N, C-alpha and C positions, 0 to 999 in steps of 0.2 A: 514415496516420500510421505511421512506423516504430516497431517495438517497441524499447524501451530495454533495455539490459543491467542497469540499476538497477531492482530490483523496485518496483512502485508498489502502495500499499494504499489502500483506501477503507473508510469506515465507514457504508455505506448503512443498516445495520440499527440504528445508534445505540447500540452497546454501549460500556461504559466502558473495557474492556480487550480487546486483540487480541494473541494469541500469534503470533509469526512466526519463520521460520527463518533470518533474516539480521540483521545488526547495522547495516547501511548500506542505506538505502532512501529512498523519497519517499512522503510522505503527501499525499493529494489531498483528504482530508476526505470527500467524496462523489463519486459518479460524475458526469461532465459532464451537464448544464450547471450542476449545483449544487455543483461543486467549489470549494474555496478555492485560493489560490495554492499551487502544488506546492512543498512545502518538503522539502529534503534533510535527513534526520536521520541521525546517526551515534551509536550507543550507546557507542563507544569501549570502555573496560574494564568499563563497567556492563552490566547485563542488562535495562535498561528505559529508556525515554525517553518524555516527554510531548510531543505535538505542540503548538506554541505557538498554532496557529490554532484547532483543534477540540477540544483537550484530551484527545484519545484517548491512553490509556496503551498503549504498545507494549512487549511483554515478549518477550525472546528465548527460544526453546525449541529446543534443539539437536536434538530429535527431528523437527522440521518441516523440510521442504525449502523453498527460496526460492519455490516455486510453491504453497505451502500456507499456510493460516492456521487459527487456532482462535479464533472460530468460522469455519466454511467460508464462502467467498464474499467474502472481503475482499481478495483479490488482484485488481488491475485489469489486464486484458489489452486493449490497444487493438485495435479491429477496424475494417476499412475500411467506409465507408458502402455501402449497397446501390447497385449500378451502378457502383462505382468500378473503374477499370482495374486489372488484375492487375499486380503488380510484375515 
């Protein structure tokens, strides 16, 4: 799977709130295969948004990079399955 330019976040640990460093992103709910439909969320001028599928509250934190989250481990990075050919 090609890596997307839009950050993807997951809530595998089941917290109510995740701080992130972007205002436009996709929520997956949980890591595959337990993920919900990947929904694009845009905070606009607000600093928080709730995912309509999993009810996770995402809060913008300017101190975080797009590849960071609080708590740690909520950024989803697609990886190739074992044995897949290199790109």
